[in-house]
C-alpha positions as a Markdown table, in Angstrom:
| # | Residue | x | y | z |
|---|---|---|---|---|
| 1 | Asn | 94.2 | 120.2 | 123.9 |
| 2 | Lys | 92.1 | 118.2 | 121.3 |
| 3 | Arg | 88.9 | 120.1 | 122.1 |
| 4 | Thr | 90.6 | 123.4 | 121.0 |
| 5 | Phe | 90.7 | 122.0 | 117.4 |
| 6 | Val | 86.9 | 121.6 | 117.4 |
| 7 | Ser | 86.3 | 124.9 | 119.3 |
| 8 | Leu | 87.9 | 126.7 | 116.3 |
| 9 | Gly | 85.2 | 125.3 | 114.1 |
| 10 | Ala | 87.1 | 122.5 | 112.5 |
| 11 | Asp | 85.2 | 119.4 | 111.4 |
| 12 | Ile | 87.6 | 117.9 | 108.9 |
| 13 | Val | 91.2 | 116.8 | 109.4 |
| 14 | Arg | 93.4 | 116.0 | 106.5 |
| 15 | Leu | 96.4 | 113.7 | 106.8 |
| 16 | Pro | 98.8 | 114.0 | 103.8 |
| 17 | Met | 100.8 | 110.8 | 103.5 |
| 18 | Tyr | 103.8 | 110.0 | 101.4 |
| 19 | Met | 103.4 | 106.2 | 101.4 |
| 20 | Glu | 106.7 | 105.5 | 99.7 |
| 21 | His | 108.3 | 106.3 | 103.0 |
| 22 | Phe | 106.3 | 103.5 | 104.7 |
| 23 | Cys | 106.0 | 100.7 | 102.1 |
| 24 | Cys | 107.5 | 99.7 | 98.8 |
| 25 | Ala | 106.9 | 97.8 | 95.6 |
| 26 | Asp | 109.3 | 95.1 | 96.7 |
| 27 | Asn | 106.8 | 93.7 | 99.2 |
| 28 | Gly | 103.7 | 94.5 | 97.1 |
| 29 | Trp | 103.1 | 97.9 | 98.9 |
| 30 | Lys | 102.3 | 96.1 | 102.1 |
| 31 | Ile | 101.6 | 98.7 | 104.8 |
| 32 | Pro | 103.5 | 97.9 | 108.0 |
| 33 | Glu | 101.4 | 97.2 | 111.1 |
| 34 | Cys | 103.2 | 99.9 | 113.1 |
| 35 | Phe | 102.1 | 102.5 | 110.5 |
| 36 | Phe | 98.5 | 101.2 | 110.7 |
| 37 | Ala | 98.7 | 101.5 | 114.5 |
| 38 | Cys | 99.5 | 105.2 | 114.1 |
| 39 | Leu | 96.6 | 105.6 | 111.7 |
| 40 | Asp | 94.3 | 103.7 | 114.1 |
| 41 | Asn | 95.2 | 106.2 | 116.8 |
| 42 | Phe | 94.5 | 109.1 | 114.4 |
| 43 | Val | 91.0 | 107.6 | 113.5 |
| 44 | Thr | 90.2 | 107.0 | 117.2 |
| 45 | Tyr | 91.0 | 110.6 | 118.0 |
| 46 | Ala | 88.9 | 111.8 | 115.0 |
| 47 | Lys | 86.0 | 109.7 | 116.1 |
| 48 | Glu | 86.1 | 111.1 | 119.6 |
| 49 | Leu | 85.7 | 114.6 | 118.1 |
| 50 | Asp | 83.3 | 113.6 | 115.3 |
| 51 | Leu | 85.7 | 114.8 | 112.7 |
| 52 | Thr | 85.8 | 113.7 | 109.0 |
| 53 | Val | 89.2 | 112.2 | 108.2 |
| 54 | Ile | 90.9 | 112.6 | 104.8 |
| 55 | Phe | 93.8 | 110.3 | 104.2 |
| 56 | Asp | 95.5 | 112.1 | 101.4 |
| 57 | Phe | 98.0 | 110.2 | 99.3 |
| 58 | His | 100.9 | 112.5 | 98.5 |
| 59 | Asn | 103.5 | 111.0 | 96.2 |
| 60 | Asn | 106.9 | 112.6 | 95.6 |
| 61 | Thr | 106.1 | 115.6 | 93.5 |
| 62 | Ala | 109.3 | 117.6 | 94.0 |
| 63 | Val | 109.9 | 120.7 | 91.9 |
| 64 | Gly | 110.2 | 119.7 | 88.2 |
| 65 | Thr | 108.4 | 116.4 | 88.7 |
| 66 | Ser | 104.8 | 115.2 | 88.4 |
| 67 | Thr | 102.8 | 112.2 | 89.5 |
| 68 | Pro | 104.0 | 109.0 | 87.7 |
| 69 | Glu | 101.7 | 107.8 | 84.9 |
| 70 | Asn | 101.5 | 104.3 | 86.5 |
| 71 | Ile | 100.6 | 105.6 | 89.9 |
| 72 | Glu | 97.7 | 103.1 | 90.0 |
| 73 | Glu | 100.2 | 100.4 | 90.5 |
| 74 | Thr | 101.0 | 102.0 | 93.9 |
| 75 | Leu | 97.6 | 103.3 | 94.8 |
| 76 | Ile | 95.5 | 100.2 | 94.2 |
| 77 | Pro | 97.3 | 97.9 | 96.7 |
| 78 | Ile | 97.6 | 100.7 | 99.3 |
| 79 | Trp | 94.0 | 101.8 | 99.1 |
| 80 | Thr | 92.8 | 98.2 | 99.1 |
| 81 | Gln | 94.6 | 97.6 | 102.4 |
| 82 | Met | 93.3 | 100.8 | 103.9 |
| 83 | Thr | 89.8 | 100.2 | 102.7 |
| 84 | Glu | 89.8 | 96.7 | 104.2 |
| 85 | Arg | 91.3 | 98.1 | 107.5 |
| 86 | Tyr | 88.8 | 100.9 | 108.0 |
| 87 | Lys | 85.6 | 99.9 | 106.1 |
| 88 | Asp | 83.7 | 99.0 | 109.2 |
| 89 | Ser | 85.5 | 101.3 | 111.8 |
| 90 | Tyr | 84.3 | 104.8 | 111.0 |
| 91 | Glu | 82.0 | 106.2 | 108.3 |
| 92 | Lys | 83.7 | 109.5 | 108.1 |
| 93 | Ile | 86.9 | 108.4 | 106.3 |
| 94 | Ile | 87.8 | 109.6 | 102.9 |
| 95 | Leu | 90.7 | 108.2 | 100.8 |
| 96 | Leu | 92.0 | 110.9 | 98.4 |
| 97 | Ala | 94.5 | 110.7 | 95.6 |
| 98 | Val | 95.0 | 113.5 | 93.2 |
| 99 | Lys | 97.2 | 113.4 | 90.2 |
| 100 | Asn | 99.6 | 116.3 | 90.6 |
| 101 | Arg | 100.6 | 118.0 | 87.4 |
| 102 | Leu | 102.9 | 120.9 | 86.7 |
């Protein structure tokens, strides 16, 4: 029940995403339409509940690894597409990317 989420006092929902599972450098980090369709549903759900959405880019930082130094080469094309897609759809969307370090 989606109202239960709000009744618990939640007003922010964070969606961690490992984008390397959905797009790749070979095609310029183009996000597939089927993945955008899932995100669109997520945003619609959040709007209905007046929730702030955090799209949190999570790259592969397995034990003993850290965020690649050139992560901007991945982030810029991905966030550009997401910004273009959602810039006029909902004002409570945050795109987040944190450099993970061990």
